[in-house]
mmCIF file of the protein (N, C-alpha, C, O) and its ligand, coordinates in Angstrom:
data_MODEL
# 
_entry.id   MODEL 
# 
loop_
_entity.id 
_entity.type 
_entity.pdbx_number_of_molecules 
1 polymer     1 
2 non-polymer 1 
# 
_entity_poly.entity_id                      1 
_entity_poly.type                           'polypeptide(L)' 
_entity_poly.nstd_linkage                   no 
_entity_poly.nstd_monomer                   no 
_entity_poly.pdbx_seq_one_letter_code       MTKDFDDQTNDEEVLQLDDFCEECKKEDPSVSQNLILTGFKTCNSCKLSKTIFPI 
_entity_poly.pdbx_seq_one_letter_code_can   MTKDFDDQTNDEEVLQLDDFCEECKKEDPSVSQNLILTGFKTCNSCKLSKTIFPI 
_entity_poly.pdbx_strand_id                 A 
# 
loop_
_entity_poly_seq.entity_id 
_entity_poly_seq.num 
_entity_poly_seq.mon_id 
_entity_poly_seq.hetero 
1 1  MET n 
1 2  THR n 
1 3  LYS n 
1 4  ASP n 
1 5  PHE n 
1 6  ASP n 
1 7  ASP n 
1 8  GLN n 
1 9  THR n 
1 10 ASN n 
1 11 ASP n 
1 12 GLU n 
1 13 GLU n 
1 14 VAL n 
1 15 LEU n 
1 16 GLN n 
1 17 LEU n 
1 18 ASP n 
1 19 ASP n 
1 20 PHE n 
1 21 CYS n 
1 22 GLU n 
1 23 GLU n 
1 24 CYS n 
1 25 LYS n 
1 26 LYS n 
1 27 GLU n 
1 28 ASP n 
1 29 PRO n 
1 30 SER n 
1 31 VAL n 
1 32 SER n 
1 33 GLN n 
1 34 ASN n 
1 35 LEU n 
1 36 ILE n 
1 37 LEU n 
1 38 THR n 
1 39 GLY n 
1 40 PHE n 
1 41 LYS n 
1 42 THR n 
1 43 CYS n 
1 44 ASN n 
1 45 SER n 
1 46 CYS n 
1 47 LYS n 
1 48 LEU n 
1 49 SER n 
1 50 LYS n 
1 51 THR n 
1 52 ILE n 
1 53 PHE n 
1 54 PRO n 
1 55 ILE n 
# 
loop_
_struct_asym.id 
_struct_asym.entity_id 
A 1 
B 2 
# 
loop_
_chem_comp.id 
_chem_comp.type 
_chem_comp.mon_nstd_flag 
ASN 'L-peptide linking' y 
ASP 'L-peptide linking' y 
CYS 'L-peptide linking' y 
GLN 'L-peptide linking' y 
GLU 'L-peptide linking' y 
GLY 'peptide linking'   y 
ILE 'L-peptide linking' y 
LEU 'L-peptide linking' y 
LYS 'L-peptide linking' y 
MET 'L-peptide linking' y 
PHE 'L-peptide linking' y 
PRO 'L-peptide linking' y 
SER 'L-peptide linking' y 
THR 'L-peptide linking' y 
VAL 'L-peptide linking' y 
ZN  non-polymer         . 
# 
_pdbx_entity_nonpoly.entity_id   2 
_pdbx_entity_nonpoly.name        ? 
_pdbx_entity_nonpoly.comp_id     ZN 
# 
_pdbx_nonpoly_scheme.asym_id         B 
_pdbx_nonpoly_scheme.entity_id       2 
_pdbx_nonpoly_scheme.mon_id          ZN 
_pdbx_nonpoly_scheme.ndb_seq_num     1 
_pdbx_nonpoly_scheme.pdb_seq_num     101 
_pdbx_nonpoly_scheme.auth_seq_num    101 
_pdbx_nonpoly_scheme.pdb_mon_id      ZN 
_pdbx_nonpoly_scheme.auth_mon_id     ZN 
_pdbx_nonpoly_scheme.pdb_strand_id   A 
_pdbx_nonpoly_scheme.pdb_ins_code    . 
# 
loop_
_atom_site.group_PDB 
_atom_site.id 
_atom_site.type_symbol 
_atom_site.label_atom_id 
_atom_site.label_alt_id 
_atom_site.label_comp_id 
_atom_site.label_asym_id 
_atom_site.label_entity_id 
_atom_site.label_seq_id 
_atom_site.pdbx_PDB_ins_code 
_atom_site.Cartn_x 
_atom_site.Cartn_y 
_atom_site.Cartn_z 
_atom_site.occupancy 
_atom_site.B_iso_or_equiv 
_atom_site.pdbx_formal_charge 
_atom_site.auth_seq_id 
_atom_site.auth_comp_id 
_atom_site.auth_asym_id 
_atom_site.auth_atom_id 
_atom_site.pdbx_PDB_model_num 
ATOM   1   N  N  . MET A 1 1  ? 172.283 41.118 152.848 1.00 0.00 ? 1   MET A N  1 
ATOM   2   C  CA . MET A 1 1  ? 171.378 41.672 153.866 1.00 0.00 ? 1   MET A CA 1 
ATOM   3   C  C  . MET A 1 1  ? 171.006 40.583 154.873 1.00 0.00 ? 1   MET A C  1 
ATOM   4   O  O  . MET A 1 1  ? 170.746 39.440 154.498 1.00 0.00 ? 1   MET A O  1 
ATOM   5   N  N  . THR A 1 2  ? 170.985 40.939 156.112 1.00 0.00 ? 2   THR A N  1 
ATOM   6   C  CA . THR A 1 2  ? 170.588 39.984 157.141 1.00 0.00 ? 2   THR A CA 1 
ATOM   7   C  C  . THR A 1 2  ? 169.372 40.508 157.886 1.00 0.00 ? 2   THR A C  1 
ATOM   8   O  O  . THR A 1 2  ? 169.037 41.691 157.821 1.00 0.00 ? 2   THR A O  1 
ATOM   9   N  N  . LYS A 1 3  ? 168.729 39.604 158.588 1.00 0.00 ? 3   LYS A N  1 
ATOM   10  C  CA . LYS A 1 3  ? 167.574 40.011 159.388 1.00 0.00 ? 3   LYS A CA 1 
ATOM   11  C  C  . LYS A 1 3  ? 167.930 40.161 160.867 1.00 0.00 ? 3   LYS A C  1 
ATOM   12  O  O  . LYS A 1 3  ? 167.055 40.301 161.722 1.00 0.00 ? 3   LYS A O  1 
ATOM   13  N  N  . ASP A 1 4  ? 169.243 40.128 161.150 1.00 0.00 ? 4   ASP A N  1 
ATOM   14  C  CA . ASP A 1 4  ? 169.680 40.167 162.539 1.00 0.00 ? 4   ASP A CA 1 
ATOM   15  C  C  . ASP A 1 4  ? 169.206 41.428 163.246 1.00 0.00 ? 4   ASP A C  1 
ATOM   16  O  O  . ASP A 1 4  ? 168.778 41.373 164.399 1.00 0.00 ? 4   ASP A O  1 
ATOM   17  N  N  . PHE A 1 5  ? 169.280 42.558 162.563 1.00 0.00 ? 5   PHE A N  1 
ATOM   18  C  CA . PHE A 1 5  ? 168.911 43.823 163.204 1.00 0.00 ? 5   PHE A CA 1 
ATOM   19  C  C  . PHE A 1 5  ? 167.430 43.849 163.570 1.00 0.00 ? 5   PHE A C  1 
ATOM   20  O  O  . PHE A 1 5  ? 167.039 44.369 164.615 1.00 0.00 ? 5   PHE A O  1 
ATOM   21  N  N  . ASP A 1 6  ? 166.622 43.279 162.691 1.00 0.00 ? 6   ASP A N  1 
ATOM   22  C  CA . ASP A 1 6  ? 165.192 43.253 162.971 1.00 0.00 ? 6   ASP A CA 1 
ATOM   23  C  C  . ASP A 1 6  ? 164.882 42.385 164.183 1.00 0.00 ? 6   ASP A C  1 
ATOM   24  O  O  . ASP A 1 6  ? 164.007 42.701 164.989 1.00 0.00 ? 6   ASP A O  1 
ATOM   25  N  N  . ASP A 1 7  ? 165.634 41.263 164.296 1.00 0.00 ? 7   ASP A N  1 
ATOM   26  C  CA . ASP A 1 7  ? 165.384 40.364 165.426 1.00 0.00 ? 7   ASP A CA 1 
ATOM   27  C  C  . ASP A 1 7  ? 165.812 41.004 166.743 1.00 0.00 ? 7   ASP A C  1 
ATOM   28  O  O  . ASP A 1 7  ? 165.159 40.806 167.767 1.00 0.00 ? 7   ASP A O  1 
ATOM   29  N  N  . GLN A 1 8  ? 166.904 41.771 166.726 1.00 0.00 ? 8   GLN A N  1 
ATOM   30  C  CA . GLN A 1 8  ? 167.414 42.361 167.956 1.00 0.00 ? 8   GLN A CA 1 
ATOM   31  C  C  . GLN A 1 8  ? 166.457 43.411 168.506 1.00 0.00 ? 8   GLN A C  1 
ATOM   32  O  O  . GLN A 1 8  ? 166.305 43.534 169.721 1.00 0.00 ? 8   GLN A O  1 
ATOM   33  N  N  . THR A 1 9  ? 165.824 44.154 167.641 1.00 0.00 ? 9   THR A N  1 
ATOM   34  C  CA . THR A 1 9  ? 164.937 45.208 168.110 1.00 0.00 ? 9   THR A CA 1 
ATOM   35  C  C  . THR A 1 9  ? 163.737 44.631 168.841 1.00 0.00 ? 9   THR A C  1 
ATOM   36  O  O  . THR A 1 9  ? 163.098 45.324 169.633 1.00 0.00 ? 9   THR A O  1 
ATOM   37  N  N  . ASN A 1 10 ? 163.424 43.354 168.578 1.00 0.00 ? 10  ASN A N  1 
ATOM   38  C  CA . ASN A 1 10 ? 162.306 42.740 169.276 1.00 0.00 ? 10  ASN A CA 1 
ATOM   39  C  C  . ASN A 1 10 ? 162.666 42.405 170.723 1.00 0.00 ? 10  ASN A C  1 
ATOM   40  O  O  . ASN A 1 10 ? 161.803 42.388 171.601 1.00 0.00 ? 10  ASN A O  1 
ATOM   41  N  N  . ASP A 1 11 ? 163.961 42.137 170.959 1.00 0.00 ? 11  ASP A N  1 
ATOM   42  C  CA . ASP A 1 11 ? 164.381 41.738 172.298 1.00 0.00 ? 11  ASP A CA 1 
ATOM   43  C  C  . ASP A 1 11 ? 164.491 42.933 173.241 1.00 0.00 ? 11  ASP A C  1 
ATOM   44  O  O  . ASP A 1 11 ? 164.121 42.846 174.412 1.00 0.00 ? 11  ASP A O  1 
ATOM   45  N  N  . GLU A 1 12 ? 164.994 44.033 172.730 1.00 0.00 ? 12  GLU A N  1 
ATOM   46  C  CA . GLU A 1 12 ? 165.229 45.191 173.586 1.00 0.00 ? 12  GLU A CA 1 
ATOM   47  C  C  . GLU A 1 12 ? 164.184 46.269 173.323 1.00 0.00 ? 12  GLU A C  1 
ATOM   48  O  O  . GLU A 1 12 ? 163.673 46.419 172.213 1.00 0.00 ? 12  GLU A O  1 
ATOM   49  N  N  . GLU A 1 13 ? 163.892 46.999 174.365 1.00 0.00 ? 13  GLU A N  1 
ATOM   50  C  CA . GLU A 1 13 ? 162.937 48.077 174.197 1.00 0.00 ? 13  GLU A CA 1 
ATOM   51  C  C  . GLU A 1 13 ? 163.554 49.192 173.362 1.00 0.00 ? 13  GLU A C  1 
ATOM   52  O  O  . GLU A 1 13 ? 164.695 49.597 173.586 1.00 0.00 ? 13  GLU A O  1 
ATOM   53  N  N  . VAL A 1 14 ? 162.803 49.666 172.424 1.00 0.00 ? 14  VAL A N  1 
ATOM   54  C  CA . VAL A 1 14 ? 163.285 50.734 171.567 1.00 0.00 ? 14  VAL A CA 1 
ATOM   55  C  C  . VAL A 1 14 ? 163.150 52.060 172.306 1.00 0.00 ? 14  VAL A C  1 
ATOM   56  O  O  . VAL A 1 14 ? 162.089 52.406 172.827 1.00 0.00 ? 14  VAL A O  1 
ATOM   57  N  N  . LEU A 1 15 ? 164.263 52.787 172.332 1.00 0.00 ? 15  LEU A N  1 
ATOM   58  C  CA . LEU A 1 15 ? 164.210 54.088 172.993 1.00 0.00 ? 15  LEU A CA 1 
ATOM   59  C  C  . LEU A 1 15 ? 163.338 55.047 172.201 1.00 0.00 ? 15  LEU A C  1 
ATOM   60  O  O  . LEU A 1 15 ? 163.502 55.219 170.993 1.00 0.00 ? 15  LEU A O  1 
ATOM   61  N  N  . GLN A 1 16 ? 162.418 55.660 172.907 1.00 0.00 ? 16  GLN A N  1 
ATOM   62  C  CA . GLN A 1 16 ? 161.533 56.608 172.241 1.00 0.00 ? 16  GLN A CA 1 
ATOM   63  C  C  . GLN A 1 16 ? 161.419 57.877 173.068 1.00 0.00 ? 16  GLN A C  1 
ATOM   64  O  O  . GLN A 1 16 ? 161.601 57.856 174.285 1.00 0.00 ? 16  GLN A O  1 
ATOM   65  N  N  . LEU A 1 17 ? 161.119 58.969 172.403 1.00 0.00 ? 17  LEU A N  1 
ATOM   66  C  CA . LEU A 1 17 ? 160.757 60.173 173.134 1.00 0.00 ? 17  LEU A CA 1 
ATOM   67  C  C  . LEU A 1 17 ? 159.359 59.963 173.685 1.00 0.00 ? 17  LEU A C  1 
ATOM   68  O  O  . LEU A 1 17 ? 158.424 59.682 172.934 1.00 0.00 ? 17  LEU A O  1 
ATOM   69  N  N  . ASP A 1 18 ? 159.216 60.099 174.992 1.00 0.00 ? 18  ASP A N  1 
ATOM   70  C  CA . ASP A 1 18 ? 157.875 59.951 175.535 1.00 0.00 ? 18  ASP A CA 1 
ATOM   71  C  C  . ASP A 1 18 ? 157.097 61.240 175.339 1.00 0.00 ? 18  ASP A C  1 
ATOM   72  O  O  . ASP A 1 18 ? 157.660 62.334 175.304 1.00 0.00 ? 18  ASP A O  1 
ATOM   73  N  N  . ASP A 1 19 ? 155.807 61.084 175.214 1.00 0.00 ? 19  ASP A N  1 
ATOM   74  C  CA . ASP A 1 19 ? 154.949 62.218 174.890 1.00 0.00 ? 19  ASP A CA 1 
ATOM   75  C  C  . ASP A 1 19 ? 154.123 62.645 176.088 1.00 0.00 ? 19  ASP A C  1 
ATOM   76  O  O  . ASP A 1 19 ? 152.988 63.097 175.933 1.00 0.00 ? 19  ASP A O  1 
ATOM   77  N  N  . PHE A 1 20 ? 154.691 62.503 177.299 1.00 0.00 ? 20  PHE A N  1 
ATOM   78  C  CA . PHE A 1 20 ? 153.930 62.884 178.479 1.00 0.00 ? 20  PHE A CA 1 
ATOM   79  C  C  . PHE A 1 20 ? 154.238 64.330 178.871 1.00 0.00 ? 20  PHE A C  1 
ATOM   80  O  O  . PHE A 1 20 ? 155.390 64.703 179.094 1.00 0.00 ? 20  PHE A O  1 
ATOM   81  N  N  . CYS A 1 21 ? 153.191 65.119 178.948 1.00 0.00 ? 21  CYS A N  1 
ATOM   82  C  CA . CYS A 1 21 ? 153.331 66.524 179.305 1.00 0.00 ? 21  CYS A CA 1 
ATOM   83  C  C  . CYS A 1 21 ? 153.778 66.649 180.766 1.00 0.00 ? 21  CYS A C  1 
ATOM   84  O  O  . CYS A 1 21 ? 153.252 65.961 181.641 1.00 0.00 ? 21  CYS A O  1 
ATOM   85  N  N  . GLU A 1 22 ? 154.752 67.532 181.024 1.00 0.00 ? 22  GLU A N  1 
ATOM   86  C  CA . GLU A 1 22 ? 155.238 67.706 182.391 1.00 0.00 ? 22  GLU A CA 1 
ATOM   87  C  C  . GLU A 1 22 ? 154.260 68.523 183.228 1.00 0.00 ? 22  GLU A C  1 
ATOM   88  O  O  . GLU A 1 22 ? 154.343 68.519 184.457 1.00 0.00 ? 22  GLU A O  1 
ATOM   89  N  N  . GLU A 1 23 ? 153.354 69.209 182.588 1.00 0.00 ? 23  GLU A N  1 
ATOM   90  C  CA . GLU A 1 23 ? 152.400 70.048 183.311 1.00 0.00 ? 23  GLU A CA 1 
ATOM   91  C  C  . GLU A 1 23 ? 151.185 69.245 183.766 1.00 0.00 ? 23  GLU A C  1 
ATOM   92  O  O  . GLU A 1 23 ? 150.845 69.227 184.949 1.00 0.00 ? 23  GLU A O  1 
ATOM   93  N  N  . CYS A 1 24 ? 150.538 68.582 182.810 1.00 0.00 ? 24  CYS A N  1 
ATOM   94  C  CA . CYS A 1 24 ? 149.295 67.885 183.130 1.00 0.00 ? 24  CYS A CA 1 
ATOM   95  C  C  . CYS A 1 24 ? 149.469 66.374 183.163 1.00 0.00 ? 24  CYS A C  1 
ATOM   96  O  O  . CYS A 1 24 ? 148.521 65.651 183.470 1.00 0.00 ? 24  CYS A O  1 
ATOM   97  N  N  . LYS A 1 25 ? 150.689 65.879 182.845 1.00 0.00 ? 25  LYS A N  1 
ATOM   98  C  CA . LYS A 1 25 ? 151.001 64.450 182.899 1.00 0.00 ? 25  LYS A CA 1 
ATOM   99  C  C  . LYS A 1 25 ? 150.160 63.626 181.948 1.00 0.00 ? 25  LYS A C  1 
ATOM   100 O  O  . LYS A 1 25 ? 149.953 62.431 182.160 1.00 0.00 ? 25  LYS A O  1 
ATOM   101 N  N  . LYS A 1 26 ? 149.682 64.262 180.909 1.00 0.00 ? 26  LYS A N  1 
ATOM   102 C  CA . LYS A 1 26 ? 148.903 63.535 179.920 1.00 0.00 ? 26  LYS A CA 1 
ATOM   103 C  C  . LYS A 1 26 ? 149.749 63.290 178.684 1.00 0.00 ? 26  LYS A C  1 
ATOM   104 O  O  . LYS A 1 26 ? 150.650 64.064 178.360 1.00 0.00 ? 26  LYS A O  1 
ATOM   105 N  N  . GLU A 1 27 ? 149.438 62.195 178.001 1.00 0.00 ? 27  GLU A N  1 
ATOM   106 C  CA . GLU A 1 27 ? 150.173 61.866 176.793 1.00 0.00 ? 27  GLU A CA 1 
ATOM   107 C  C  . GLU A 1 27 ? 149.532 62.548 175.597 1.00 0.00 ? 27  GLU A C  1 
ATOM   108 O  O  . GLU A 1 27 ? 148.324 62.460 175.376 1.00 0.00 ? 27  GLU A O  1 
ATOM   109 N  N  . ASP A 1 28 ? 150.374 63.231 174.834 1.00 0.00 ? 28  ASP A N  1 
ATOM   110 C  CA . ASP A 1 28 ? 149.854 63.944 173.671 1.00 0.00 ? 28  ASP A CA 1 
ATOM   111 C  C  . ASP A 1 28 ? 150.953 64.036 172.617 1.00 0.00 ? 28  ASP A C  1 
ATOM   112 O  O  . ASP A 1 28 ? 152.101 64.330 172.950 1.00 0.00 ? 28  ASP A O  1 
ATOM   113 N  N  . PRO A 1 29 ? 150.620 63.790 171.357 1.00 0.00 ? 29  PRO A N  1 
ATOM   114 C  CA . PRO A 1 29 ? 151.633 63.855 170.293 1.00 0.00 ? 29  PRO A CA 1 
ATOM   115 C  C  . PRO A 1 29 ? 152.281 65.223 170.175 1.00 0.00 ? 29  PRO A C  1 
ATOM   116 O  O  . PRO A 1 29 ? 153.391 65.333 169.656 1.00 0.00 ? 29  PRO A O  1 
ATOM   117 N  N  . SER A 1 30 ? 151.614 66.260 170.642 1.00 0.00 ? 30  SER A N  1 
ATOM   118 C  CA . SER A 1 30 ? 152.155 67.613 170.504 1.00 0.00 ? 30  SER A CA 1 
ATOM   119 C  C  . SER A 1 30 ? 153.299 67.870 171.479 1.00 0.00 ? 30  SER A C  1 
ATOM   120 O  O  . SER A 1 30 ? 154.049 68.832 171.311 1.00 0.00 ? 30  SER A O  1 
ATOM   121 N  N  . VAL A 1 31 ? 153.443 67.008 172.513 1.00 0.00 ? 31  VAL A N  1 
ATOM   122 C  CA . VAL A 1 31 ? 154.465 67.221 173.535 1.00 0.00 ? 31  VAL A CA 1 
ATOM   123 C  C  . VAL A 1 31 ? 155.863 67.158 172.934 1.00 0.00 ? 31  VAL A C  1 
ATOM   124 O  O  . VAL A 1 31 ? 156.689 68.037 173.177 1.00 0.00 ? 31  VAL A O  1 
ATOM   125 N  N  . SER A 1 32 ? 156.124 66.113 172.148 1.00 0.00 ? 32  SER A N  1 
ATOM   126 C  CA . SER A 1 32 ? 157.459 65.971 171.568 1.00 0.00 ? 32  SER A CA 1 
ATOM   127 C  C  . SER A 1 32 ? 157.730 67.079 170.562 1.00 0.00 ? 32  SER A C  1 
ATOM   128 O  O  . SER A 1 32 ? 158.869 67.522 170.413 1.00 0.00 ? 32  SER A O  1 
ATOM   129 N  N  . GLN A 1 33 ? 156.699 67.522 169.880 1.00 0.00 ? 33  GLN A N  1 
ATOM   130 C  CA . GLN A 1 33 ? 156.866 68.623 168.937 1.00 0.00 ? 33  GLN A CA 1 
ATOM   131 C  C  . GLN A 1 33 ? 157.199 69.906 169.674 1.00 0.00 ? 33  GLN A C  1 
ATOM   132 O  O  . GLN A 1 33 ? 158.085 70.652 169.258 1.00 0.00 ? 33  GLN A O  1 
ATOM   133 N  N  . ASN A 1 34 ? 156.493 70.165 170.768 1.00 0.00 ? 34  ASN A N  1 
ATOM   134 C  CA . ASN A 1 34 ? 156.742 71.371 171.540 1.00 0.00 ? 34  ASN A CA 1 
ATOM   135 C  C  . ASN A 1 34 ? 158.100 71.317 172.217 1.00 0.00 ? 34  ASN A C  1 
ATOM   136 O  O  . ASN A 1 34 ? 158.733 72.354 172.418 1.00 0.00 ? 34  ASN A O  1 
ATOM   137 N  N  . LEU A 1 35 ? 158.559 70.116 172.573 1.00 0.00 ? 35  LEU A N  1 
ATOM   138 C  CA . LEU A 1 35 ? 159.879 69.972 173.178 1.00 0.00 ? 35  LEU A CA 1 
ATOM   139 C  C  . LEU A 1 35 ? 160.954 70.429 172.201 1.00 0.00 ? 35  LEU A C  1 
ATOM   140 O  O  . LEU A 1 35 ? 161.914 71.096 172.586 1.00 0.00 ? 35  LEU A O  1 
ATOM   141 N  N  . ILE A 1 36 ? 160.785 70.064 170.945 1.00 0.00 ? 36  ILE A N  1 
ATOM   142 C  CA . ILE A 1 36 ? 161.743 70.467 169.919 1.00 0.00 ? 36  ILE A CA 1 
ATOM   143 C  C  . ILE A 1 36 ? 161.629 71.965 169.637 1.00 0.00 ? 36  ILE A C  1 
ATOM   144 O  O  . ILE A 1 36 ? 162.637 72.658 169.499 1.00 0.00 ? 36  ILE A O  1 
ATOM   145 N  N  . LEU A 1 37 ? 160.414 72.446 169.557 1.00 0.00 ? 37  LEU A N  1 
ATOM   146 C  CA . LEU A 1 37 ? 160.185 73.836 169.167 1.00 0.00 ? 37  LEU A CA 1 
ATOM   147 C  C  . LEU A 1 37 ? 160.498 74.809 170.297 1.00 0.00 ? 37  LEU A C  1 
ATOM   148 O  O  . LEU A 1 37 ? 161.126 75.842 170.068 1.00 0.00 ? 37  LEU A O  1 
ATOM   149 N  N  . THR A 1 38 ? 160.064 74.488 171.515 1.00 0.00 ? 38  THR A N  1 
ATOM   150 C  CA . THR A 1 38 ? 160.155 75.440 172.612 1.00 0.00 ? 38  THR A CA 1 
ATOM   151 C  C  . THR A 1 38 ? 161.136 75.016 173.698 1.00 0.00 ? 38  THR A C  1 
ATOM   152 O  O  . THR A 1 38 ? 161.569 75.850 174.493 1.00 0.00 ? 38  THR A O  1 
ATOM   153 N  N  . GLY A 1 39 ? 161.497 73.724 173.747 1.00 0.00 ? 39  GLY A N  1 
ATOM   154 C  CA . GLY A 1 39 ? 162.387 73.237 174.784 1.00 0.00 ? 39  GLY A CA 1 
ATOM   155 C  C  . GLY A 1 39 ? 161.647 72.846 176.041 1.00 0.00 ? 39  GLY A C  1 
ATOM   156 O  O  . GLY A 1 39 ? 162.266 72.447 177.027 1.00 0.00 ? 39  GLY A O  1 
ATOM   157 N  N  . PHE A 1 40 ? 160.329 72.955 176.021 1.00 0.00 ? 40  PHE A N  1 
ATOM   158 C  CA . PHE A 1 40 ? 159.516 72.574 177.175 1.00 0.00 ? 40  PHE A CA 1 
ATOM   159 C  C  . PHE A 1 40 ? 158.664 71.366 176.827 1.00 0.00 ? 40  PHE A C  1 
ATOM   160 O  O  . PHE A 1 40 ? 158.096 71.278 175.739 1.00 0.00 ? 40  PHE A O  1 
ATOM   161 N  N  . LYS A 1 41 ? 158.585 70.421 177.788 1.00 0.00 ? 41  LYS A N  1 
ATOM   162 C  CA . LYS A 1 41 ? 157.744 69.248 177.545 1.00 0.00 ? 41  LYS A CA 1 
ATOM   163 C  C  . LYS A 1 41 ? 156.318 69.569 177.953 1.00 0.00 ? 41  LYS A C  1 
ATOM   164 O  O  . LYS A 1 41 ? 155.861 69.185 179.029 1.00 0.00 ? 41  LYS A O  1 
ATOM   165 N  N  . THR A 1 42 ? 155.640 70.264 177.094 1.00 0.00 ? 42  THR A N  1 
ATOM   166 C  CA . THR A 1 42 ? 154.261 70.630 177.384 1.00 0.00 ? 42  THR A CA 1 
ATOM   167 C  C  . THR A 1 42 ? 153.382 70.318 176.181 1.00 0.00 ? 42  THR A C  1 
ATOM   168 O  O  . THR A 1 42 ? 153.830 70.389 175.037 1.00 0.00 ? 42  THR A O  1 
ATOM   169 N  N  . CYS A 1 43 ? 152.142 69.976 176.447 1.00 0.00 ? 43  CYS A N  1 
ATOM   170 C  CA . CYS A 1 43 ? 151.199 69.758 175.365 1.00 0.00 ? 43  CYS A CA 1 
ATOM   171 C  C  . CYS A 1 43 ? 150.702 71.124 174.871 1.00 0.00 ? 43  CYS A C  1 
ATOM   172 O  O  . CYS A 1 43 ? 151.030 72.166 175.438 1.00 0.00 ? 43  CYS A O  1 
ATOM   173 N  N  . ASN A 1 44 ? 149.927 71.086 173.828 1.00 0.00 ? 44  ASN A N  1 
ATOM   174 C  CA . ASN A 1 44 ? 149.480 72.343 173.237 1.00 0.00 ? 44  ASN A CA 1 
ATOM   175 C  C  . ASN A 1 44 ? 148.625 73.154 174.192 1.00 0.00 ? 44  ASN A C  1 
ATOM   176 O  O  . ASN A 1 44 ? 148.739 74.379 174.237 1.00 0.00 ? 44  ASN A O  1 
ATOM   177 N  N  . SER A 1 45 ? 147.763 72.483 174.962 1.00 0.00 ? 45  SER A N  1 
ATOM   178 C  CA . SER A 1 45 ? 146.875 73.212 175.858 1.00 0.00 ? 45  SER A CA 1 
ATOM   179 C  C  . SER A 1 45 ? 147.665 73.867 176.984 1.00 0.00 ? 45  SER A C  1 
ATOM   180 O  O  . SER A 1 45 ? 147.371 75.004 177.352 1.00 0.00 ? 45  SER A O  1 
ATOM   181 N  N  . CYS A 1 46 ? 148.669 73.175 177.545 1.00 0.00 ? 46  CYS A N  1 
ATOM   182 C  CA . CYS A 1 46 ? 149.491 73.751 178.598 1.00 0.00 ? 46  CYS A CA 1 
ATOM   183 C  C  . CYS A 1 46 ? 150.390 74.842 178.038 1.00 0.00 ? 46  CYS A C  1 
ATOM   184 O  O  . CYS A 1 46 ? 150.635 75.853 178.697 1.00 0.00 ? 46  CYS A O  1 
ATOM   185 N  N  . LYS A 1 47 ? 150.874 74.639 176.836 1.00 0.00 ? 47  LYS A N  1 
ATOM   186 C  CA . LYS A 1 47 ? 151.704 75.645 176.182 1.00 0.00 ? 47  LYS A CA 1 
ATOM   187 C  C  . LYS A 1 47 ? 150.905 76.927 175.992 1.00 0.00 ? 47  LYS A C  1 
ATOM   188 O  O  . LYS A 1 47 ? 151.415 78.033 176.169 1.00 0.00 ? 47  LYS A O  1 
ATOM   189 N  N  . LEU A 1 48 ? 149.645 76.751 175.629 1.00 0.00 ? 48  LEU A N  1 
ATOM   190 C  CA . LEU A 1 48 ? 148.785 77.910 175.411 1.00 0.00 ? 48  LEU A CA 1 
ATOM   191 C  C  . LEU A 1 48 ? 148.557 78.653 176.725 1.00 0.00 ? 48  LEU A C  1 
ATOM   192 O  O  . LEU A 1 48 ? 148.596 79.883 176.765 1.00 0.00 ? 48  LEU A O  1 
ATOM   193 N  N  . SER A 1 49 ? 148.320 77.903 177.793 1.00 0.00 ? 49  SER A N  1 
ATOM   194 C  CA . SER A 1 49 ? 148.071 78.549 179.079 1.00 0.00 ? 49  SER A CA 1 
ATOM   195 C  C  . SER A 1 49 ? 149.323 79.233 179.600 1.00 0.00 ? 49  SER A C  1 
ATOM   196 O  O  . SER A 1 49 ? 149.235 80.250 180.288 1.00 0.00 ? 49  SER A O  1 
ATOM   197 N  N  . LYS A 1 50 ? 150.491 78.681 179.278 1.00 0.00 ? 50  LYS A N  1 
ATOM   198 C  CA . LYS A 1 50 ? 151.742 79.320 179.687 1.00 0.00 ? 50  LYS A CA 1 
ATOM   199 C  C  . LYS A 1 50 ? 151.968 80.607 178.913 1.00 0.00 ? 50  LYS A C  1 
ATOM   200 O  O  . LYS A 1 50 ? 152.495 81.585 179.442 1.00 0.00 ? 50  LYS A O  1 
ATOM   201 N  N  . THR A 1 51 ? 151.558 80.588 177.646 1.00 0.00 ? 51  THR A N  1 
ATOM   202 C  CA . THR A 1 51 ? 151.731 81.774 176.823 1.00 0.00 ? 51  THR A CA 1 
ATOM   203 C  C  . THR A 1 51 ? 150.847 82.906 177.316 1.00 0.00 ? 51  THR A C  1 
ATOM   204 O  O  . THR A 1 51 ? 151.241 84.072 177.311 1.00 0.00 ? 51  THR A O  1 
ATOM   205 N  N  . ILE A 1 52 ? 149.643 82.541 177.742 1.00 0.00 ? 52  ILE A N  1 
ATOM   206 C  CA . ILE A 1 52 ? 148.711 83.553 178.209 1.00 0.00 ? 52  ILE A CA 1 
ATOM   207 C  C  . ILE A 1 52 ? 149.079 84.001 179.625 1.00 0.00 ? 52  ILE A C  1 
ATOM   208 O  O  . ILE A 1 52 ? 149.055 85.190 179.945 1.00 0.00 ? 52  ILE A O  1 
ATOM   209 N  N  . PHE A 1 53 ? 149.425 83.007 180.472 1.00 0.00 ? 53  PHE A N  1 
ATOM   210 C  CA . PHE A 1 53 ? 149.790 83.315 181.852 1.00 0.00 ? 53  PHE A CA 1 
ATOM   211 C  C  . PHE A 1 53 ? 151.211 82.860 182.151 1.00 0.00 ? 53  PHE A C  1 
ATOM   212 O  O  . PHE A 1 53 ? 151.400 81.834 182.804 1.00 0.00 ? 53  PHE A O  1 
ATOM   213 N  N  . PRO A 1 54 ? 152.208 83.594 181.691 1.00 0.00 ? 54  PRO A N  1 
ATOM   214 C  CA . PRO A 1 54 ? 153.594 83.181 181.941 1.00 0.00 ? 54  PRO A CA 1 
ATOM   215 C  C  . PRO A 1 54 ? 153.931 83.247 183.415 1.00 0.00 ? 54  PRO A C  1 
ATOM   216 O  O  . PRO A 1 54 ? 153.640 84.232 184.093 1.00 0.00 ? 54  PRO A O  1 
ATOM   217 N  N  . ILE A 1 55 ? 154.560 82.164 183.909 1.00 0.00 ? 55  ILE A N  1 
ATOM   218 C  CA . ILE A 1 55 ? 154.916 82.116 185.329 1.00 0.00 ? 55  ILE A CA 1 
ATOM   219 C  C  . ILE A 1 55 ? 156.331 82.645 185.507 1.00 0.00 ? 55  ILE A C  1 
ATOM   220 O  O  . ILE A 1 55 ? 156.835 82.694 186.629 1.00 0.00 ? 55  ILE A O  1 
HETATM 221 ZN ZN . ZN  B 2 .  ? 149.717 69.429 179.344 1.00 0.00 2 101 ZN  A ZN 1 
# 
């Protein structure tokens, strides 16, 4: 086992799913979950408003 992989991750930025809602531009953990579930990058509050008032 080597520690090379651990050292490399420190040098480069780790790719992550960002949790910024496309509707309100706020960061929320529910955004990535809703992206997987619904295909839309929306937080729970925006998702709820879309469900009630579909555009
Ligand atoms: Zn939102």
